[in-house]
RODRENDO-298843 format. One record per residue (C-alpha): residue number from 1; x, y, z. Coordinates in nm, 4 decimals. Layout:
! residues N
pos,u,v,w
NUM,X,Y,Z $
...
***
This chain:
! residues 320
pos,u,v,w
1,0.9377,6.2201,-6.7816 $
2,0.9208,5.8948,-6.6333 $
3,0.9098,5.8322,-6.2618 $
4,1.0297,5.5236,-6.1306 $
5,0.7919,5.3653,-6.0267 $
6,0.6457,5.3486,-6.4053 $
7,0.9758,5.2923,-6.5368 $
8,1.0089,4.9680,-6.3167 $
9,0.6398,4.8465,-6.4079 $
10,0.7170,4.9207,-6.7654 $
11,1.0546,4.6934,-6.7208 $
12,0.8744,4.4131,-6.5740 $
13,0.6036,4.4305,-6.8361 $
14,0.9012,4.3839,-7.1333 $
15,0.8811,4.0357,-7.3245 $
16,1.0208,3.7310,-7.0696 $
17,1.2362,3.6383,-7.3587 $
18,1.4252,3.9423,-7.3382 $
19,1.4944,3.9745,-7.0502 $
20,1.6390,3.6224,-7.0052 $
21,1.7627,3.4853,-7.3415 $
22,2.0028,3.2778,-7.2320 $
23,1.7441,3.0469,-6.9576 $
24,1.4214,2.9874,-7.1202 $
25,1.1265,3.0059,-6.8984 $
26,1.0277,2.6290,-6.7686 $
27,0.7064,2.4983,-6.6611 $
28,0.7459,2.2649,-6.3904 $
29,0.4686,1.9398,-6.3879 $
30,0.4733,1.7226,-6.1169 $
31,0.3765,1.4070,-6.2562 $
32,0.4936,1.1912,-6.5160 $
33,0.4657,1.2285,-6.8859 $
34,0.1194,1.1216,-7.0834 $
35,-0.0924,1.2270,-6.8180 $
36,-0.3202,1.5005,-6.8598 $
37,-0.0894,1.7317,-6.6550 $
38,0.1712,1.6667,-6.8602 $
39,-0.0229,1.6977,-7.1815 $
40,-0.1935,2.0515,-7.1249 $
41,0.1471,2.1995,-6.9882 $
42,0.3151,2.0758,-7.3591 $
43,0.0100,2.2478,-7.5153 $
44,0.0612,2.5770,-7.3704 $
45,0.3894,2.5424,-7.4037 $
46,0.3431,2.5640,-7.7671 $
47,0.1009,2.8390,-7.7318 $
48,0.3252,3.0304,-7.5451 $
49,0.6357,3.0442,-7.7766 $
50,0.6990,3.3361,-7.9325 $
51,0.4815,3.5029,-7.6784 $
52,0.6852,3.4637,-7.3797 $
53,1.0001,3.3230,-7.5335 $
54,1.1503,3.1736,-7.8296 $
55,1.1804,2.8043,-7.6245 $
56,0.9631,2.7163,-7.3598 $
57,1.0569,2.4097,-7.1936 $
58,0.8448,2.1728,-7.0103 $
59,1.0429,2.0061,-6.7064 $
60,0.9190,1.6741,-6.5085 $
61,0.9640,1.7340,-6.1297 $
62,0.8102,1.3947,-6.0658 $
63,0.7474,1.2834,-5.6690 $
64,0.5121,1.3006,-5.3800 $
65,0.1984,1.3746,-5.5826 $
66,0.3431,1.7198,-5.7127 $
67,0.4766,1.8408,-5.4184 $
68,0.8450,1.8436,-5.5444 $
69,0.7340,2.0518,-5.7934 $
70,0.5770,2.3112,-5.6017 $
71,0.8393,2.3366,-5.3641 $
72,1.0594,2.3907,-5.6575 $
73,0.8392,2.6360,-5.7499 $
74,0.8675,2.8259,-5.4125 $
75,1.2379,2.8711,-5.4007 $
76,1.2596,2.9727,-5.7857 $
77,1.3408,3.3299,-5.8915 $
78,0.9935,3.5622,-5.8810 $
79,1.0896,3.6481,-6.2114 $
80,0.8565,3.4544,-6.4427 $
81,1.0765,3.2561,-6.6020 $
82,0.9807,2.9257,-6.3485 $
83,0.6081,2.8186,-6.3927 $
84,0.4145,2.5663,-6.2475 $
85,0.0782,2.3595,-6.4291 $
86,-0.0882,2.1940,-6.1757 $
87,-0.4054,2.0147,-6.0911 $
88,-0.5646,2.2783,-5.8348 $
89,-0.6309,2.0371,-5.5381 $
90,-0.2595,2.0433,-5.4608 $
91,-0.3823,2.4408,-5.3343 $
92,-0.7116,2.3249,-5.2304 $
93,-0.6694,1.9760,-5.0531 $
94,-0.3421,1.9122,-4.9932 $
95,-0.3181,2.1921,-4.7134 $
96,-0.6006,1.9920,-4.5243 $
97,-0.4124,1.6973,-4.5915 $
98,-0.0422,1.7227,-4.5344 $
99,0.0720,1.8447,-4.1774 $
100,0.4023,1.9100,-4.3486 $
101,0.3535,2.0906,-4.6691 $
102,0.7030,2.2003,-4.7793 $
103,0.5217,2.5361,-4.8977 $
104,0.1771,2.7643,-4.7732 $
105,-0.0191,2.7985,-5.0862 $
106,-0.1812,3.1488,-4.9603 $
107,0.1700,3.2685,-4.8778 $
108,0.4726,3.0973,-5.0929 $
109,0.2477,3.0803,-5.4672 $
110,0.0882,3.3041,-5.6866 $
111,-0.2381,3.1624,-5.8665 $
112,-0.2194,3.3018,-6.2610 $
113,-0.4872,3.1675,-6.4402 $
114,-0.6772,2.8801,-6.5242 $
115,-0.6159,2.6781,-6.8203 $
116,-0.9022,2.3876,-6.7862 $
117,-1.1697,2.2442,-6.6405 $
118,-1.1926,1.8655,-6.5464 $
119,-1.4235,1.6200,-6.4274 $
120,-1.2820,1.3039,-6.2598 $
121,-1.4253,0.9712,-6.3608 $
122,-1.4495,0.6238,-6.1578 $
123,-1.3580,0.3455,-6.4061 $
124,-1.3368,-0.0373,-6.3740 $
125,-1.0978,-0.2309,-6.6012 $
126,-1.0700,-0.6221,-6.6706 $
127,-1.0415,-0.7266,-6.3026 $
128,-1.4373,-0.6666,-6.2908 $
129,-1.6761,-0.8885,-6.4801 $
130,-1.8130,-0.7070,-6.7946 $
131,-2.1455,-0.7305,-6.6134 $
132,-2.0895,-0.4677,-6.3715 $
133,-2.2138,-0.1654,-6.5549 $
134,-2.2906,0.0755,-6.2722 $
135,-2.1769,0.2292,-5.9603 $
136,-2.4385,0.0017,-5.7485 $
137,-2.3180,-0.2900,-5.9537 $
138,-1.9841,-0.2466,-5.8593 $
139,-2.0386,-0.1782,-5.4704 $
140,-2.1738,-0.5367,-5.4583 $
141,-1.9159,-0.6721,-5.6542 $
142,-1.6782,-0.5222,-5.4246 $
143,-1.8579,-0.6509,-5.1153 $
144,-1.8812,-0.9894,-5.2460 $
145,-1.4610,-0.9563,-5.3482 $
146,-1.2890,-0.7756,-5.0635 $
147,-0.9354,-0.9346,-5.1365 $
148,-0.9962,-0.7442,-5.4812 $
149,-1.1514,-0.4416,-5.3687 $
150,-0.8961,-0.1741,-5.4681 $
151,-0.9054,0.1832,-5.6302 $
152,-0.6162,0.3762,-5.8012 $
153,-0.5751,0.7328,-5.7913 $
154,-0.2965,0.9638,-5.9492 $
155,-0.2207,1.0470,-5.5930 $
156,-0.2693,1.0371,-5.2382 $
157,-0.4174,1.3467,-5.1136 $
158,-0.5221,1.4578,-5.4798 $
159,-0.9131,1.5283,-5.5008 $
160,-0.9902,1.1639,-5.7256 $
161,-0.8335,1.0206,-5.4104 $
162,-1.0835,1.1721,-5.2241 $
163,-1.3912,1.1267,-5.4270 $
164,-1.2625,0.7828,-5.4275 $
165,-1.3483,0.7811,-5.0449 $
166,-1.6663,0.9495,-5.0555 $
167,-1.8161,0.6800,-5.2452 $
168,-1.6579,0.3747,-5.0365 $
169,-1.8431,0.5339,-4.7540 $
170,-2.1658,0.6335,-4.9304 $
171,-2.1706,0.2643,-5.0622 $
172,-2.0957,0.1285,-4.7419 $
173,-1.7985,-0.0835,-4.8608 $
174,-1.4599,-0.1042,-4.7983 $
175,-1.2180,0.0187,-5.0575 $
176,-0.7985,0.0135,-5.0553 $
177,-0.6897,0.3170,-5.2056 $
178,-0.3472,0.2757,-5.4240 $
179,-0.1886,0.6301,-5.4707 $
180,0.0069,0.6201,-5.8155 $
181,0.2728,0.8507,-5.9329 $
182,0.0731,1.0215,-6.2107 $
183,-0.2622,0.8867,-6.3774 $
184,-0.0867,0.6861,-6.6330 $
185,0.0870,0.3979,-6.4183 $
186,-0.2181,0.3703,-6.2881 $
187,-0.3916,0.3502,-6.5813 $
188,-0.1773,0.0857,-6.7506 $
189,-0.2437,-0.1124,-6.4253 $
190,-0.6345,-0.0470,-6.3997 $
191,-0.6019,-0.1925,-6.8014 $
192,-0.3736,-0.4276,-6.7265 $
193,-0.6269,-0.6021,-6.4591 $
194,-0.3475,-0.5190,-6.1637 $
195,-0.6307,-0.3146,-5.9873 $
196,-1.0005,-0.3661,-6.0257 $
197,-1.1076,0.0427,-6.0421 $
198,-0.9613,0.3938,-6.0728 $
199,-1.0810,0.7212,-6.0310 $
200,-0.8886,0.9850,-6.2628 $
201,-0.9425,1.2805,-6.4348 $
202,-1.1973,1.1609,-6.7136 $
203,-0.9761,1.2562,-6.9650 $
204,-0.7357,0.9952,-6.8667 $
205,-0.9958,0.7629,-6.9549 $
206,-1.0924,0.8961,-7.2918 $
207,-0.8531,0.7210,-7.4846 $
208,-0.8805,0.3796,-7.3784 $
209,-1.2499,0.3256,-7.3789 $
210,-1.2989,0.2728,-7.7730 $
211,-1.0523,-0.0645,-7.6224 $
212,-1.2679,-0.2153,-7.3962 $
213,-0.9881,-0.2573,-7.1276 $
214,-1.1424,-0.0391,-6.9146 $
215,-1.5189,0.0805,-6.8308 $
216,-1.6492,0.4442,-6.6961 $
217,-1.9007,0.4099,-6.4618 $
218,-2.0072,0.7454,-6.3364 $
219,-1.8823,1.0886,-6.3250 $
220,-1.8486,1.3678,-6.0456 $
221,-1.9662,1.6600,-6.1909 $
222,-2.3330,1.7833,-6.1330 $
223,-2.3908,1.6937,-6.5063 $
224,-2.3132,1.4391,-6.7288 $
225,-1.9960,1.5245,-6.9407 $
226,-2.0114,1.6007,-7.2802 $
227,-1.7067,1.3711,-7.3478 $
228,-1.9064,1.0470,-7.2396 $
229,-2.2926,1.1747,-7.2317 $
230,-2.4045,0.8205,-7.1984 $
231,-2.1942,0.7969,-6.8346 $
232,-2.4454,0.8793,-6.5766 $
233,-2.3237,1.0976,-6.2656 $
234,-2.2823,1.0108,-5.8973 $
235,-2.5758,1.2007,-5.8142 $
236,-2.7832,1.0473,-6.0695 $
237,-2.6869,0.6636,-5.9317 $
238,-2.8317,0.7976,-5.5558 $
239,-2.4953,0.9191,-5.4814 $
240,-2.5693,1.2485,-5.3397 $
241,-2.3320,1.4868,-5.2893 $
242,-2.0313,1.2944,-5.4452 $
243,-1.9040,1.6077,-5.6789 $
244,-1.5882,1.7457,-5.7682 $
245,-1.4071,1.9622,-6.0675 $
246,-1.0626,2.0227,-6.0743 $
247,-0.8990,2.3338,-6.2390 $
248,-0.5694,2.2649,-6.4099 $
249,-0.3596,2.6089,-6.3317 $
250,-0.0762,2.8477,-6.4172 $
251,0.1619,2.9473,-6.1058 $
252,0.4516,3.1421,-5.9977 $
253,0.6485,3.1870,-5.6891 $
254,0.5086,3.4870,-5.4403 $
255,0.6528,3.7979,-5.5178 $
256,0.6564,3.7766,-5.8904 $
257,0.5848,4.1243,-6.0043 $
258,0.2417,4.1754,-6.1139 $
259,0.2982,4.3092,-6.4164 $
260,0.4622,3.9272,-6.5259 $
261,0.1689,3.8022,-6.3460 $
262,-0.0561,3.9667,-6.5855 $
263,0.1463,3.9181,-6.9031 $
264,0.1144,3.5002,-6.8203 $
265,-0.2403,3.5697,-6.7258 $
266,-0.3070,3.7390,-7.0456 $
267,-0.1265,3.4562,-7.2605 $
268,-0.3363,3.1801,-7.0325 $
269,-0.6490,3.4060,-7.1314 $
270,-0.5440,3.3697,-7.4827 $
271,-0.3913,3.0485,-7.5176 $
272,-0.7778,2.9072,-7.4023 $
273,-0.9546,3.0764,-7.6757 $
274,-0.7212,2.9575,-7.9203 $
275,-0.9576,2.7133,-8.1079 $
276,-0.6554,2.4358,-8.1613 $
277,-0.5834,2.4790,-7.7821 $
278,-0.9390,2.4263,-7.7582 $
279,-0.9624,2.1179,-7.9615 $
280,-0.6634,1.9716,-7.7773 $
281,-0.7959,2.0639,-7.4411 $
282,-1.1414,1.9065,-7.5488 $
283,-0.9445,1.5848,-7.6366 $
284,-0.8262,1.5472,-7.2685 $
285,-1.1456,1.5726,-7.1608 $
286,-1.1281,1.9371,-7.0552 $
287,-1.3265,2.2287,-7.0714 $
288,-1.1362,2.5456,-7.1322 $
289,-1.1875,2.8414,-6.8724 $
290,-1.0384,3.2338,-6.8661 $
291,-1.0261,3.3927,-6.5306 $
292,-0.8292,3.7117,-6.4263 $
293,-0.5592,3.6301,-6.1634 $
294,-0.7578,3.7681,-5.8619 $
295,-1.1228,3.5885,-5.9608 $
296,-0.8411,3.2682,-5.9974 $
297,-0.7638,3.3112,-5.6494 $
298,-1.0865,3.3674,-5.5170 $
299,-1.1777,3.0224,-5.6768 $
300,-0.8959,2.8226,-5.5155 $
301,-1.0156,3.0265,-5.1779 $
302,-1.3573,2.9011,-5.1894 $
303,-1.2540,2.5275,-5.3079 $
304,-0.9998,2.5429,-5.0438 $
305,-1.2553,2.6264,-4.7690 $
306,-1.5211,2.2911,-4.9101 $
307,-1.2727,2.0502,-4.9205 $
308,-1.1529,2.0877,-4.5732 $
309,-1.4779,1.9035,-4.4012 $
310,-1.4105,1.6515,-4.6824 $
311,-1.0695,1.5950,-4.5880 $
312,-1.1061,1.5578,-4.2407 $
313,-1.4436,1.3104,-4.2462 $
314,-1.2085,1.1084,-4.4357 $
315,-0.9444,1.0394,-4.1627 $
316,-0.6585,1.0167,-4.3845 $
317,-0.3778,1.3033,-4.2552 $
318,-0.0021,1.1963,-4.3606 $
319,0.3340,1.3681,-4.2377 $
320,0.4788,1.2810,-4.5559 $
***
C-alpha cells in the first residue's frame, strides 16, 4: 500500500503540464528583450517545451534592476508554474546594496539550478579615440576628459556596476556610473557614442565587436575568455583583484515542493548538456554549468559572502 507521504511525493513529481494545463508555466525575466538574460530564458523555454509543458512562456517584468521580476516570483504560488531566470547578483549583491529589498533571497526564493556562467567585459565606444586599446590608456583618457568619463551598466547594484567601481578606484579616476534598464539599451548608447564606456556581460559585447563600434578592453575572469582570447584580463593589465564571474540561474518561490524543484533541476541539467543549447549559450559568451539545487545554493551563499565587503567599500547603498 502507498502511504500518504509517498503519494504526495508522487503527485508532486507528475509532469508540470499535467497539473496546470489551463495555465502554461511562465518564466519571469527582469530585463528587456534582446539582452543576454532574455535570450537565455527563451532558449531554455524552447528546450523545456514538451518536458515541462507543451507551452512555456517567457514573460518580461522589467524594472528596478530585475527586482520587479523577483518580487513577482516571491508572490507567485509555489507550484512550479512560475519560474525566474536571473543573474546571480540579484541574490548575492543586491542584499548588500539595497536596504529595502522586497524579498529575502535566503527565505523567499529557492535556487533550482544554474544554466550558465558569464564573465564581464569593460569596453568603449566611438566617443573614445581609436588609439585607446588598453584599460590603462582608457584611464588616462578619462582623467583628461572628466566631463565624458562615464560607464554604463545593466542595473544599479548589479555585478558590472561594482566591477566598474573597482576599476575606477584601482585606476585612481572618477567615472560617473550610468545604470540602464538592462544591457541592450546601454549597449545601444555605447555604440551610438552617447556614453564613453560600459561594463556588461561579455556576451553583450560579442555581436557588436565585428562592427568596430565597440572595443573590448578587458575581461573580469581569472583567465582570458575563449570567446575573445585576444582580450587580456583586468589582472593581466595590472588591476589585481578585479574578478567577477556571474551565474545565470533558474529560481522558484520558496515552499515549492522538493519533488518539483528536483524535476525542474533535471530539466535544467539536461538543457546544459544539449549540444544545441551549448551552442546557443556560446553565442552569448556563456559557459554551460550544471549543479544540483543544494550545490547551487551553496555557491550563491559563498558569492554573497564575497560581495558584501566589495559593496561596502564602494559606498553604494539605496533605499529605492
